[in-house]
C-alpha positions in Angstrom: 27.4 19.5 27.2 24.1 17.4 26.5 23.4 14.6 29.4 21.5 12.8 26.7 20.9 11.5 23.0 17.9 13.9 23.1 19.0 16.8 24.7 22.0 16.8 22.2 19.2 16.1 19.3 17.6 19.3 20.2 20.5 21.3 20.3 21.1 20.3 16.7 17.9 20.9 16.1 18.1 24.4 17.4 21.2 25.0 15.1 19.4 23.2 12.0 22.0 20.4 11.5 19.8 18.2 9.6 22.1 15.4 8.3 23.7 14.8 11.5 20.7 14.9 13.8 19.3 11.9 11.6 23.0 10.5 12.1 22.5 10.9 15.8 18.5 9.4 16.2 18.0 7.2 13.6 20.4 4.5 15.3 18.0 4.8 18.5 14.7 4.7 16.9 14.3 1.2 18.9 15.1 2.7 22.2 13.0 6.2 22.3 10.1 4.4 19.9 8.0 5.3 22.2 8.9 8.9 22.8 6.3 11.4 20.7 9.4 14.1 20.9 12.2 11.7 19.6 9.5 11.3 16.6 8.9 14.7 15.6 12.8 15.8 16.0 13.6 12.9 13.5 10.3 13.6 11.5 11.4 17.4 11.5 15.2 16.3 10.1 13.9 14.3 7.3 11.4 16.9 6.4 13.9 19.1 6.0 15.8 17.1 3.8 12.7 16.7 1.9 12.7 12.8 2.8 8.5 13.2 2.8 7.9 9.0 3.5 9.9 9.0 6.3 9.1 12.5 7.6 5.3 11.0 7.3 6.2 7.7 9.5 7.7 9.9 12.0 5.0 12.4 12.5 1.9 9.5 12.2 4.1 7.8 15.0 4.3 11.2 17.1 0.5 11.7 16.9 -0.5 8.1 17.7 1.6 8.4 21.1 0.7 12.1 21.9 -2.0 13.3 19.8 -2.2 16.8 21.0 1.2 17.5 19.7 0.8 20.5 17.7 4.7 20.2 16.1 3.7 16.5 14.8 0.5 18.3 13.4 2.3 20.9 11.8 5.1 18.5 10.4 2.2 16.3 9.1 0.4 18.8 7.4 3.7 20.5 5.4 3.7 16.7 4.2 0.5 16.5 3.1 1.2 20.2 1.3 3.6 18.4 -0.2 2.3 15.6 -1.5 -0.3 18.0 -3.2 -3.3 16.4 -0.2 -4.2 20.0 0.7 -7.9 18.9 2.2 -5.9 16.7 4.5 -3.6 19.5 5.7 -6.5 22.1 6.0 -8.1 19.4 8.6 -4.8 19.6 10.1 -4.3 23.4 10.9 -8.3 23.6 11.7 -7.8 21.1 14.4 -4.4 23.0 15.8 -6.6 26.1 15.7 -9.3 25.1 17.6 -7.1 23.5 20.6 -4.6 26.2 20.5 -5.9 29.5 18.9 -2.6 31.7 19.2 -0.8 29.0 17.0 0.4 31.0 14.0 1.7 29.1 11.9 -1.4 26.9 11.5 -3.1 30.3 10.7 -0.7 31.1 8.2 -0.6 27.6 6.5 -4.8 27.3 6.2 -4.7 31.3 4.6 -1.8 29.8 2.1 -3.9 27.0 1.3 -7.0 28.9 0.8 -5.0 31.6 -1.3 -3.8 28.4 -3.2 -7.1 27.1 -3.7 -8.1 30.4 -5.1 -5.6 30.3 -8.1 -3.0 32.3 -6.4 -0.2 29.5 -7.0 1.5 26.8 -5.8 3.1 26.6 -3.0 7.5 27.8 -3.5 9.6 25.6 -0.9 10.8 29.0 0.7 6.9 29.7 1.6 6.5 25.9 2.9 9.6 25.9 5.1 8.3 28.9 7.2 4.9 26.0 8.0 7.5 23.4 9.5 7.8 22.9 13.3 10.9 25.3 15.3 12.9 24.4 17.7 11.3 25.1 21.5 12.2 28.8 22.5 13.4 28.5 26.1 11.1 30.8 28.5 10.6 31.1 32.0 8.2 29.4 34.2 6.7 32.6 34.5 6.3 33.8 30.9 4.9 30.2 29.7 2.6 30.9 32.4 1.2 33.9 31.5 1.2 32.9 27.3 -0.9 30.2 28.6 -3.2 31.4 31.0 -3.6 34.4 28.2 -3.8 32.0 25.4 -6.8 30.2 27.0 -8.7 33.4 28.1 -8.3 34.8 24.3 -9.2 31.3 23.2 -12.0 30.9 25.0 -13.5 34.5 24.6 -13.1 34.2 20.8 -13.8 31.0 20.0 -17.3 31.7 18.4 -15.4 34.4 15.8 -12.6 31.8 14.9 -14.8 29.1 14.3 -16.7 31.5 11.6 -13.3 32.5 10.5 -12.2 29.0 10.1 -15.1 28.0 8.2 -14.8 30.9 5.6 -11.2 30.3 5.1 -11.9 26.3 4.1 -11.2 25.8 0.3 -14.4 24.7 -0.8 -14.3 21.1 -2.0 -14.8 21.5 -5.6 -14.7 17.7 -6.9 -17.6 17.2 -4.4 -19.8 19.8 -5.6 -19.1 18.5 -8.9 -20.4 15.3 -8.7 -24.5 15.4 -9.1 -27.5 13.7 -10.9 -28.3 13.9 -13.7 -32.6 14.8 -15.0 -32.6 11.6 -15.3 -31.2 9.9 -12.1 -33.0 12.6 -10.2 -36.4 11.3 -11.6 -36.0 7.5 -11.1 -33.3 7.3 -7.9 -34.6 3.3 -6.9 -35.8 0.4 -8.1 -36.1 -3.3 -7.4 -33.3 -4.7 -9.3 -30.4 -6.5 -7.3 -30.0 -6.9 -3.7 -30.2 -4.6 -0.9 -30.6 -4.5 2.6 -32.3 -0.8 3.2 -35.5 0.4 1.1 -35.6 4.2 0.2 -38.7 5.6 -1.3 -37.6 8.2 -4.1 -37.6 11.4 -1.7 -35.7 9.4 0.6 -32.8 8.4 -1.7 -32.2 11.7 -2.9 -32.4 13.6 0.3 -29.5 11.0 1.4 -27.6 12.0 -1.4 -27.9 15.7 -0.9 -26.8 15.5 2.9 -23.9 12.9 2.2 -22.8 16.5 0.0 -23.7 19.0 2.2 -22.2 17.0 4.9 -18.3 16.7 2.7 -19.0 20.3 2.1 -18.7 20.7 6.2 -16.1 18.5 6.4 -17.9 16.1 8.3 -16.5 12.8 6.5 -17.6 10.2 8.7 -21.3 11.3 8.5 -21.0 11.3 4.6 -19.9 8.4 4.2 -22.6 7.0 6.5 -24.6 8.7 4.3 -23.2 7.0 1.0 -23.6 3.2 2.7 -27.2 4.0 3.0 -27.6 5.0 -0.7 -25.1 2.2 -1.7 -26.9 -0.8 0.5 -30.7 0.5 -0.6 -32.7 -0.2 -3.6 -31.1 3.2 -4.9 -30.4 2.6 -8.8 -26.5 1.5 -10.2 -26.1 5.1 -11.5 -27.3 6.6 -8.0 -24.8 4.3 -6.2 -22.0 5.0 -9.1 -22.1 8.4 -8.2 -22.1 7.7 -3.9 -19.0 5.7 -4.7 -17.1 8.4 -6.5 -18.3 10.6 -4.0 -16.7 8.3 -1.3 -13.4 8.4 -2.7 -13.2 12.0 -1.0 -13.5 10.8 2.6 -10.2 12.1 4.4 -8.3 10.0 6.9 -9.8 10.1 10.3 -7.6 12.0 13.2 -7.5 12.1 16.7 -7.2 15.6 16.7 -10.9 16.3 15.7 -13.9 14.1 14.7 -17.1 16.2 14.4 -19.6 12.8 14.4 -18.3 9.8 16.8 -20.4 6.4 16.4 -20.2 4.4 19.5 -20.3 0.9 19.7 -24.0 -0.4 20.1 -24.8 1.7 17.1 -21.6 0.6 14.6 -22.7 -3.0 16.1 -26.3 -2.9 15.2 -25.9 -1.6 11.6 -22.2 -2.4 10.7 -22.6 -2.6 6.7 -23.6 1.3 7.6 -20.3 2.3 8.8 -17.9 0.4 6.6 -14.7 2.2 6.6 -16.2 5.3 9.1 -13.4 6.3 11.3 -14.3 6.0 15.3 -12.4 6.6 18.1 -13.0 4.5 20.9 -12.1 3.8 24.4 -11.0 0.0 26.2 -8.5 -2.3 27.5 -6.5 -4.2 25.1 -6.8 -8.1 25.8 -5.8 -11.1 24.1 -2.6 -9.2 22.5 -0.6 -11.3 19.3 1.9 -10.1 17.0 2.8 -11.6 13.4 4.0 -11.0 10.6 1.6 -10.6 8.6 2.5 -6.6 7.4 -1.8 -5.6 7.4 -1.5 -7.2 10.8 0.9 -6.6 12.4 -0.1 -6.4 16.2 -3.8 -7.7 16.8 -5.9 -8.0 20.1 -9.3 -7.8 21.5 -10.9 -4.4 23.0 -12.6 -4.4 25.9 -14.6 -1.3 24.5 -16.4 1.0 27.6 -13.8 -1.1 29.9 -11.4 1.3 30.7 -12.3 2.4 34.0 -13.3 -1.4 34.6 -17.1 -0.6 35.3 -19.0 -0.9 32.8 -18.0 -3.3 29.1 -20.0 -2.4 26.2 -18.3 -5.3 24.0 -15.5 -7.0 22.4 -14.0 -6.4 19.1 -11.1 -7.3 17.4 -8.8 -5.0 16.4 -6.0 -5.5 13.6 -2.7 -3.0 13.4 -0.4 -2.7 10.2 2.1 -2.0 12.9 4.1 -3.1 15.5 2.8 -1.7 19.2 3.6 -2.5 22.5 0.6 -2.3 24.4 1.2 -2.7 28.4 -1.4 -4.8 30.0 -4.4 -3.1 31.9 -3.5 0.1 30.5 -6.1 2.1 28.9 -6.3 2.8 25.2 -7.9 4.9 22.9 -8.2 3.4 19.2 -8.5 5.3 16.1 -10.2 2.9 13.7 -12.1 2.4 10.5 -14.9 -0.1 10.5 -14.5 -3.2 8.2 -16.8 -5.8 7.6 -16.3 -9.7 7.7 -18.8 -11.2 4.7 -21.1 -13.3 7.7 -18.9 -13.0 10.6 -19.7 -9.2 11.7 -17.1 -6.9 11.7 -13.3 -5.7 13.3 -11.8 -2.3 13.3 -8.8 -1.5 10.9 -6.1 0.6 13.4 -4.7 3.4 12.4 -3.4 4.7 15.7 -3.2 3.9 19.4 -2.8 6.2 22.3 -2.1 5.1 25.4 -3.7 6.7 28.6 
């Protein structure tokens, strides 16, 4: 007999009794809201019942509680594929394979997305279900330790090869490559009309545009967005800025799992407009935590950046989260957020997820 609801839920999960699993867990949401495994189990049940909205909320919640959870990432990737947002699914699979080189579902998912992007057909429902998280197998402690050690050793030895393989298997971002400057726009990319903060030469404007596209193609979206913001706040012509705006629509949602380009507080504070909408991951201590009825700012607090070890304070910035978060005083947090500018008032952070350490 199961000792607690989560053990009973695990048993239902292994028997694939999704309706019973949902009936068991939904009433317990308030009790287990801070348990990542609870969110993964409920999200998986929703996913199998094709409730992608419920699954998305659960897997995002699980990631905010434990961004290393492979099942949460697999479930979220499957949701993105169901929604047709394969770019986000690809990034999650790549992140998983870099962290867990032996994850076969991530490898299979990446291969399936690549084939679909290459015109080999859409995702059959049966194939997509093979990418869902699976019940955890029971193994002996020795077997687990041996397997974990083997994965780490092989992962370290093969990491350069794996990295090259991932780059080669990533689908092209065709929408990005299709946005180009016309001959006329390239001949005269800057002007003197309108207001601007940055002055670029013609050569610099063209190089900035090309660099943004190159960064997008390398899936370095945050760095690409900085380059686009450089154009948008510069003396570039209206036509060039319109192309920059079009490129910015391809920016993917930031992820805890992987962010190749991380910008610190000092860089953002010096030129906040350059980092509008850019994803950041900052550590610190929360202070002055407040909850509101506003759906766009349910939880508001000040983040004491760099003060997680109580040795050095880099700065203080307001964080606004569109979800309720019960933060523990004096407990360090890692915040995933976007930079948002306020006219004449500096900037704040639009929180996407919080990881308590």
